[in-house]
PDB file as gemmi writes it, atoms N, CA and C in Angstrom:
CRYST1    1.000    1.000    1.000  90.00  90.00  90.00 P 1                      
ATOM      1  N   UNK A   1     179.829  91.005 114.219  1.00  0.00           N  
ATOM      2  CA  UNK A   1     179.076  92.239 114.143  1.00  0.00           C  
ATOM      3  C   UNK A   1     179.476  92.975 112.856  1.00  0.00           C  
ATOM      4  N   UNK A   2     178.504  93.461 112.079  1.00  0.00           N  
ATOM      5  CA  UNK A   2     178.829  94.204 110.855  1.00  0.00           C  
ATOM      6  C   UNK A   2     179.565  95.495 111.173  1.00  0.00           C  
ATOM      7  N   UNK A   3     180.428  95.886 110.292  1.00  0.00           N  
ATOM      8  CA  UNK A   3     181.119  97.152 110.462  1.00  0.00           C  
ATOM      9  C   UNK A   3     181.263  97.814 109.098  1.00  0.00           C  
ATOM     10  N   UNK A   4     181.516  99.103 109.118  1.00  0.00           N  
ATOM     11  CA  UNK A   4     181.685  99.867 107.889  1.00  0.00           C  
ATOM     12  C   UNK A   4     183.109 100.372 107.841  1.00  0.00           C  
ATOM     13  N   UNK A   5     183.739 100.138 106.730  1.00  0.00           N  
ATOM     14  CA  UNK A   5     185.106 100.581 106.553  1.00  0.00           C  
ATOM     15  C   UNK A   5     185.135 102.103 106.390  1.00  0.00           C  
ATOM     16  N   UNK A   6     185.987 102.808 107.110  1.00  0.00           N  
ATOM     17  CA  UNK A   6     186.007 104.274 107.028  1.00  0.00           C  
ATOM     18  C   UNK A   6     186.335 104.816 105.637  1.00  0.00           C  
ATOM     19  N   UNK A   7     187.041 104.052 104.814  1.00  0.00           N  
ATOM     20  CA  UNK A   7     187.379 104.566 103.486  1.00  0.00           C  
ATOM     21  C   UNK A   7     186.175 104.643 102.558  1.00  0.00           C  
ATOM     22  N   UNK A   8     185.041 104.117 102.971  1.00  0.00           N  
ATOM     23  CA  UNK A   8     183.828 104.255 102.164  1.00  0.00           C  
ATOM     24  C   UNK A   8     183.348 105.688 102.127  1.00  0.00           C  
ATOM     25  N   UNK A   9     183.661 106.450 103.134  1.00  0.00           N  
ATOM     26  CA  UNK A   9     183.234 107.846 103.165  1.00  0.00           C  
ATOM     27  C   UNK A   9     181.729 108.007 103.308  1.00  0.00           C  
ATOM     28  N   UNK A  10     181.102 107.218 104.142  1.00  0.00           N  
ATOM     29  CA  UNK A  10     179.658 107.315 104.351  1.00  0.00           C  
ATOM     30  C   UNK A  10     179.357 108.592 105.121  1.00  0.00           C  
ATOM     31  N   UNK A  11     178.370 109.322 104.609  1.00  0.00           N  
ATOM     32  CA  UNK A  11     178.011 110.612 105.183  1.00  0.00           C  
ATOM     33  C   UNK A  11     176.513 110.682 105.450  1.00  0.00           C  
ATOM     34  N   UNK A  12     176.079 111.636 106.276  1.00  0.00           N  
ATOM     35  CA  UNK A  12     174.643 111.812 106.497  1.00  0.00           C  
ATOM     36  C   UNK A  12     173.899 111.978 105.169  1.00  0.00           C  
ATOM     37  N   UNK A  13     172.774 111.273 105.070  1.00  0.00           N  
ATOM     38  CA  UNK A  13     171.983 111.317 103.848  1.00  0.00           C  
ATOM     39  C   UNK A  13     172.250 110.145 102.911  1.00  0.00           C  
ATOM     40  N   UNK A  14     173.372 109.455 103.100  1.00  0.00           N  
ATOM     41  CA  UNK A  14     173.680 108.282 102.272  1.00  0.00           C  
ATOM     42  C   UNK A  14     172.737 107.131 102.631  1.00  0.00           C  
ATOM     43  N   UNK A  15     172.600 106.205 101.714  1.00  0.00           N  
ATOM     44  CA  UNK A  15     171.765 105.031 101.952  1.00  0.00           C  
ATOM     45  C   UNK A  15     172.491 103.795 101.451  1.00  0.00           C  
ATOM     46  N   UNK A  16     172.227 102.680 102.114  1.00  0.00           N  
ATOM     47  CA  UNK A  16     172.807 101.397 101.738  1.00  0.00           C  
ATOM     48  C   UNK A  16     171.679 100.395 101.547  1.00  0.00           C  
ATOM     49  N   UNK A  17     171.801  99.562 100.529  1.00  0.00           N  
ATOM     50  CA  UNK A  17     170.845  98.494 100.283  1.00  0.00           C  
ATOM     51  C   UNK A  17     171.633  97.195 100.227  1.00  0.00           C  
ATOM     52  N   UNK A  18     171.386  96.327 101.180  1.00  0.00           N  
ATOM     53  CA  UNK A  18     172.005  95.008 101.217  1.00  0.00           C  
ATOM     54  C   UNK A  18     170.901  94.021 100.873  1.00  0.00           C  
ATOM     55  N   UNK A  19     171.040  93.330  99.735  1.00  0.00           N  
ATOM     56  CA  UNK A  19     169.956  92.464  99.301  1.00  0.00           C  
ATOM     57  C   UNK A  19     170.465  91.311  98.444  1.00  0.00           C  
ATOM     58  N   UNK A  20     169.605  90.325  98.294  1.00  0.00           N  
ATOM     59  CA  UNK A  20     169.903  89.194  97.438  1.00  0.00           C  
ATOM     60  C   UNK A  20     169.552  89.533  95.996  1.00  0.00           C  
ATOM     61  N   UNK A  21     170.061  88.738  95.077  1.00  0.00           N  
ATOM     62  CA  UNK A  21     169.754  88.986  93.667  1.00  0.00           C  
ATOM     63  C   UNK A  21     168.271  88.804  93.372  1.00  0.00           C  
ATOM     64  N   UNK A  22     167.587  87.982  94.146  1.00  0.00           N  
ATOM     65  CA  UNK A  22     166.151  87.820  93.965  1.00  0.00           C  
ATOM     66  C   UNK A  22     165.383  89.096  94.221  1.00  0.00           C  
ATOM     67  N   UNK A  23     165.983  89.999  94.972  1.00  0.00           N  
ATOM     68  CA  UNK A  23     165.342  91.293  95.231  1.00  0.00           C  
ATOM     69  C   UNK A  23     165.649  92.296  94.128  1.00  0.00           C  
ATOM     70  N   UNK A  24     166.907  92.464  93.776  1.00  0.00           N  
ATOM     71  CA  UNK A  24     167.266  93.562  92.878  1.00  0.00           C  
ATOM     72  C   UNK A  24     167.161  93.245  91.394  1.00  0.00           C  
ATOM     73  N   UNK A  25     167.229  91.985  90.996  1.00  0.00           N  
ATOM     74  CA  UNK A  25     167.205  91.662  89.569  1.00  0.00           C  
ATOM     75  C   UNK A  25     165.975  92.238  88.850  1.00  0.00           C  
ATOM     76  N   UNK A  26     164.762  92.143  89.410  1.00  0.00           N  
ATOM     77  CA  UNK A  26     163.609  92.682  88.685  1.00  0.00           C  
ATOM     78  C   UNK A  26     163.541  94.215  88.664  1.00  0.00           C  
ATOM     79  N   UNK A  27     164.397  94.875  89.419  1.00  0.00           N  
ATOM     80  CA  UNK A  27     164.345  96.332  89.535  1.00  0.00           C  
ATOM     81  C   UNK A  27     165.423  96.989  88.681  1.00  0.00           C  
ATOM     82  N   UNK A  28     165.152  98.213  88.282  1.00  0.00           N  
ATOM     83  CA  UNK A  28     166.156  99.003  87.564  1.00  0.00           C  
ATOM     84  C   UNK A  28     166.858  99.933  88.552  1.00  0.00           C  
ATOM     85  N   UNK A  29     168.098 100.219  88.281  1.00  0.00           N  
ATOM     86  CA  UNK A  29     168.858 101.108  89.171  1.00  0.00           C  
ATOM     87  C   UNK A  29     168.169 102.460  89.311  1.00  0.00           C  
ATOM     88  N   UNK A  30     167.630 102.981  88.227  1.00  0.00           N  
ATOM     89  CA  UNK A  30     166.934 104.277  88.276  1.00  0.00           C  
ATOM     90  C   UNK A  30     165.727 104.227  89.212  1.00  0.00           C  
ATOM     91  N   UNK A  31     165.051 103.074  89.271  1.00  0.00           N  
ATOM     92  CA  UNK A  31     163.916 102.924  90.183  1.00  0.00           C  
ATOM     93  C   UNK A  31     164.386 102.933  91.632  1.00  0.00           C  
ATOM     94  N   UNK A  32     165.493 102.253  91.886  1.00  0.00           N  
ATOM     95  CA  UNK A  32     166.021 102.227  93.249  1.00  0.00           C  
ATOM     96  C   UNK A  32     166.411 103.624  93.707  1.00  0.00           C  
ATOM     97  N   UNK A  33     167.065 104.375  92.836  1.00  0.00           N  
ATOM     98  CA  UNK A  33     167.482 105.736  93.174  1.00  0.00           C  
ATOM     99  C   UNK A  33     166.287 106.677  93.288  1.00  0.00           C  
ATOM    100  N   UNK A  34     165.344 106.546  92.366  1.00  0.00           N  
ATOM    101  CA  UNK A  34     164.176 107.431  92.373  1.00  0.00           C  
ATOM    102  C   UNK A  34     163.295 107.233  93.593  1.00  0.00           C  
ATOM    103  N   UNK A  35     163.089 105.982  93.985  1.00  0.00           N  
ATOM    104  CA  UNK A  35     162.271 105.725  95.167  1.00  0.00           C  
ATOM    105  C   UNK A  35     162.980 106.195  96.431  1.00  0.00           C  
ATOM    106  N   UNK A  36     164.286 106.092  96.452  1.00  0.00           N  
ATOM    107  CA  UNK A  36     165.048 106.589  97.601  1.00  0.00           C  
ATOM    108  C   UNK A  36     164.893 108.102  97.739  1.00  0.00           C  
ATOM    109  N   UNK A  37     164.924 108.807  96.629  1.00  0.00           N  
ATOM    110  CA  UNK A  37     164.824 110.267  96.660  1.00  0.00           C  
ATOM    111  C   UNK A  37     163.490 110.740  97.239  1.00  0.00           C  
ATOM    112  N   UNK A  38     162.459 109.902  97.144  1.00  0.00           N  
ATOM    113  CA  UNK A  38     161.131 110.288  97.621  1.00  0.00           C  
ATOM    114  C   UNK A  38     160.745 109.625  98.947  1.00  0.00           C  
ATOM    115  N   UNK A  39     161.661 108.915  99.562  1.00  0.00           N  
ATOM    116  CA  UNK A  39     161.362 108.213 100.814  1.00  0.00           C  
ATOM    117  C   UNK A  39     161.933 108.975 102.007  1.00  0.00           C  
ATOM    118  N   UNK A  40     161.116 109.119 103.017  1.00  0.00           N  
ATOM    119  CA  UNK A  40     161.566 109.807 104.229  1.00  0.00           C  
ATOM    120  C   UNK A  40     162.473 108.921 105.074  1.00  0.00           C  
ATOM    121  N   UNK A  41     162.169 107.623 105.092  1.00  0.00           N  
ATOM    122  CA  UNK A  41     162.948 106.677 105.887  1.00  0.00           C  
ATOM    123  C   UNK A  41     163.200 105.410 105.067  1.00  0.00           C  
ATOM    124  N   UNK A  42     164.145 104.600 105.509  1.00  0.00           N  
ATOM    125  CA  UNK A  42     164.513 103.388 104.774  1.00  0.00           C  
ATOM    126  C   UNK A  42     163.337 102.425 104.633  1.00  0.00           C  
ATOM    127  N   UNK A  43     162.480 102.332 105.636  1.00  0.00           N  
ATOM    128  CA  UNK A  43     161.331 101.427 105.559  1.00  0.00           C  
ATOM    129  C   UNK A  43     160.393 101.814 104.417  1.00  0.00           C  
ATOM    130  N   UNK A  44     160.199 103.109 104.204  1.00  0.00           N  
ATOM    131  CA  UNK A  44     159.364 103.574 103.084  1.00  0.00           C  
ATOM    132  C   UNK A  44     160.005 103.215 101.750  1.00  0.00           C  
ATOM    133  N   UNK A  45     161.314 103.374 101.675  1.00  0.00           N  
ATOM    134  CA  UNK A  45     162.065 103.048 100.467  1.00  0.00           C  
ATOM    135  C   UNK A  45     161.901 101.567 100.121  1.00  0.00           C  
ATOM    136  N   UNK A  46     162.118 100.696 101.114  1.00  0.00           N  
ATOM    137  CA  UNK A  46     161.997  99.266 100.875  1.00  0.00           C  
ATOM    138  C   UNK A  46     160.569  98.866 100.516  1.00  0.00           C  
ATOM    139  N   UNK A  47     159.590  99.470 101.161  1.00  0.00           N  
ATOM    140  CA  UNK A  47     158.189  99.148 100.862  1.00  0.00           C  
ATOM    141  C   UNK A  47     157.870  99.455  99.407  1.00  0.00           C  
ATOM    142  N   UNK A  48     158.344 100.569  98.907  1.00  0.00           N  
ATOM    143  CA  UNK A  48     158.098 100.928  97.506  1.00  0.00           C  
ATOM    144  C   UNK A  48     158.838  99.983  96.561  1.00  0.00           C  
ATOM    145  N   UNK A  49     160.049  99.592  96.905  1.00  0.00           N  
ATOM    146  CA  UNK A  49     160.786  98.652  96.069  1.00  0.00           C  
ATOM    147  C   UNK A  49     160.097  97.290  96.030  1.00  0.00           C  
ATOM    148  N   UNK A  50     159.575  96.844  97.163  1.00  0.00           N  
ATOM    149  CA  UNK A  50     158.836  95.578  97.195  1.00  0.00           C  
ATOM    150  C   UNK A  50     157.597  95.684  96.310  1.00  0.00           C  
ATOM    151  N   UNK A  51     156.921  96.825  96.370  1.00  0.00           N  
ATOM    152  CA  UNK A  51     155.742  97.048  95.531  1.00  0.00           C  
ATOM    153  C   UNK A  51     156.105  96.987  94.042  1.00  0.00           C  
ATOM    154  N   UNK A  52     157.187  97.658  93.665  1.00  0.00           N  
ATOM    155  CA  UNK A  52     157.634  97.632  92.271  1.00  0.00           C  
ATOM    156  C   UNK A  52     158.006  96.218  91.852  1.00  0.00           C  
ATOM    157  N   UNK A  53     158.702  95.518  92.724  1.00  0.00           N  
ATOM    158  CA  UNK A  53     159.122  94.153  92.434  1.00  0.00           C  
ATOM    159  C   UNK A  53     157.909  93.262  92.188  1.00  0.00           C  
ATOM    160  N   UNK A  54     156.874  93.432  92.985  1.00  0.00           N  
ATOM    161  CA  UNK A  54     155.683  92.584  92.857  1.00  0.00           C  
ATOM    162  C   UNK A  54     154.909  92.848  91.570  1.00  0.00           C  
ATOM    163  N   UNK A  55     155.166  93.985  90.913  1.00  0.00           N  
ATOM    164  CA  UNK A  55     154.495  94.313  89.656  1.00  0.00           C  
ATOM    165  C   UNK A  55     155.177  93.685  88.444  1.00  0.00           C  
ATOM    166  N   UNK A  56     156.320  93.075  88.626  1.00  0.00           N  
ATOM    167  CA  UNK A  56     157.064  92.488  87.515  1.00  0.00           C  
ATOM    168  C   UNK A  56     156.462  91.152  87.093  1.00  0.00           C  
ATOM    169  N   UNK A  57     157.014  90.574  86.075  1.00  0.00           N  
ATOM    170  CA  UNK A  57     156.566  89.293  85.537  1.00  0.00           C  
ATOM    171  C   UNK A  57     156.459  88.255  86.658  1.00  0.00           C  
ATOM    172  N   UNK A  58     155.244  87.746  86.925  1.00  0.00           N  
ATOM    173  CA  UNK A  58     155.061  86.809  88.046  1.00  0.00           C  
ATOM    174  C   UNK A  58     155.934  85.558  87.973  1.00  0.00           C  
ATOM    175  N   UNK A  59     156.173  85.021  86.796  1.00  0.00           N  
ATOM    176  CA  UNK A  59     156.987  83.802  86.715  1.00  0.00           C  
ATOM    177  C   UNK A  59     158.423  84.061  87.152  1.00  0.00           C  
ATOM    178  N   UNK A  60     158.936  85.245  86.888  1.00  0.00           N  
ATOM    179  CA  UNK A  60     160.283  85.609  87.332  1.00  0.00           C  
ATOM    180  C   UNK A  60     160.329  85.664  88.852  1.00  0.00           C  
ATOM    181  N   UNK A  61     159.297  86.237  89.452  1.00  0.00           N  
ATOM    182  CA  UNK A  61     159.291  86.438  90.894  1.00  0.00           C  
ATOM    183  C   UNK A  61     159.034  85.154  91.669  1.00  0.00           C  
ATOM    184  N   UNK A  62     158.268  84.254  91.107  1.00  0.00           N  
ATOM    185  CA  UNK A  62     157.941  83.020  91.808  1.00  0.00           C  
ATOM    186  C   UNK A  62     159.118  82.051  91.893  1.00  0.00           C  
ATOM    187  N   UNK A  63     160.135  82.252  91.098  1.00  0.00           N  
ATOM    188  CA  UNK A  63     161.257  81.328  91.060  1.00  0.00           C  
ATOM    189  C   UNK A  63     162.405  81.693  91.983  1.00  0.00           C  
ATOM    190  N   UNK A  64     162.264  82.734  92.761  1.00  0.00           N  
ATOM    191  CA  UNK A  64     163.370  83.159  93.601  1.00  0.00           C  
ATOM    192  C   UNK A  64     162.835  83.768  94.893  1.00  0.00           C  
ATOM    193  N   UNK A  65     163.532  83.509  95.982  1.00  0.00           N  
ATOM    194  CA  UNK A  65     163.188  84.201  97.208  1.00  0.00           C  
ATOM    195  C   UNK A  65     164.031  85.474  97.282  1.00  0.00           C  
ATOM    196  N   UNK A  66     163.699  86.337  98.209  1.00  0.00           N  
ATOM    197  CA  UNK A  66     164.467  87.574  98.297  1.00  0.00           C  
ATOM    198  C   UNK A  66     164.509  88.094  99.732  1.00  0.00           C  
ATOM    199  N   UNK A  67     165.571  88.812  99.997  1.00  0.00           N  
ATOM    200  CA  UNK A  67     165.782  89.448 101.290  1.00  0.00           C  
ATOM    201  C   UNK A  67     166.431  90.790 101.040  1.00  0.00           C  
ATOM    202  N   UNK A  68     166.027  91.796 101.811  1.00  0.00           N  
ATOM    203  CA  UNK A  68     166.633  93.125 101.655  1.00  0.00           C  
ATOM    204  C   UNK A  68     166.638  93.864 102.977  1.00  0.00           C  
ATOM    205  N   UNK A  69     167.699  94.616 103.169  1.00  0.00           N  
ATOM    206  CA  UNK A  69     167.830  95.506 104.322  1.00  0.00           C  
ATOM    207  C   UNK A  69     168.255  96.860 103.776  1.00  0.00           C  
ATOM    208  N   UNK A  70     167.552  97.895 104.187  1.00  0.00           N  
ATOM    209  CA  UNK A  70     167.913  99.249 103.781  1.00  0.00           C  
ATOM    210  C   UNK A  70     168.347 100.054 104.994  1.00  0.00           C  
ATOM    211  N   UNK A  71     169.357 100.869 104.806  1.00  0.00           N  
ATOM    212  CA  UNK A  71     169.857 101.730 105.873  1.00  0.00           C  
ATOM    213  C   UNK A  71     170.006 103.125 105.313  1.00  0.00           C  
ATOM    214  N   UNK A  72     169.479 104.091 106.016  1.00  0.00           N  
ATOM    215  CA  UNK A  72     169.657 105.487 105.631  1.00  0.00           C  
ATOM    216  C   UNK A  72     170.421 106.169 106.763  1.00  0.00           C  
ATOM    217  N   UNK A  73     171.519 106.797 106.432  1.00  0.00           N  
ATOM    218  CA  UNK A  73     172.375 107.432 107.432  1.00  0.00           C  
ATOM    219  C   UNK A  73     171.792 108.794 107.768  1.00  0.00           C  
ATOM    220  N   UNK A  74     171.468 108.972 109.037  1.00  0.00           N  
ATOM    221  CA  UNK A  74     170.877 110.231 109.509  1.00  0.00           C  
ATOM    222  C   UNK A  74     171.975 111.192 109.934  1.00  0.00           C  
ATOM    223  N   UNK A  75     171.623 112.455 109.940  1.00  0.00           N  
ATOM    224  CA  UNK A  75     172.549 113.476 110.441  1.00  0.00           C  
ATOM    225  C   UNK A  75     172.692 113.297 111.956  1.00  0.00           C  
ATOM    226  N   UNK A  76     173.821 113.657 112.469  1.00  0.00           N  
ATOM    227  CA  UNK A  76     174.026 113.583 113.910  1.00  0.00           C  
ATOM    228  C   UNK A  76     173.147 114.617 114.606  1.00  0.00           C  
ATOM    229  N   UNK A  77     172.589 114.192 115.726  1.00  0.00           N  
ATOM    230  CA  UNK A  77     171.775 115.121 116.518  1.00  0.00           C  
ATOM    231  C   UNK A  77     172.701 116.100 117.227  1.00  0.00           C  
ATOM    232  N   UNK A  78     172.351 117.366 117.178  1.00  0.00           N  
ATOM    233  CA  UNK A  78     173.141 118.370 117.886  1.00  0.00           C  
ATOM    234  C   UNK A  78     172.459 118.672 119.201  1.00  0.00           C  
ATOM    235  N   UNK A  79     173.247 118.611 120.266  1.00  0.00           N  
ATOM    236  CA  UNK A  79     172.704 118.853 121.613  1.00  0.00           C  
ATOM    237  C   UNK A  79     172.921 120.278 122.041  1.00  0.00           C  
TER     238      UNK A  79                                                      
END                                                                             
């Protein structure tokens, strides 16, 4: 089972992207951060990144498969 080390200091609002190089190589870090800033949920963030990735040079994209998982840490619900 995956776990997060407490020394990472993950807080509400943080996001994690676990992906293969086939996913992130065609993207720029600024694009990843910018799309995250405008996404309400992780699924929206990933959808936009996939869209950006598909706009890149087709020969680059056809030579690699890719997988990505995005996680956005939500604030704790107060009861």
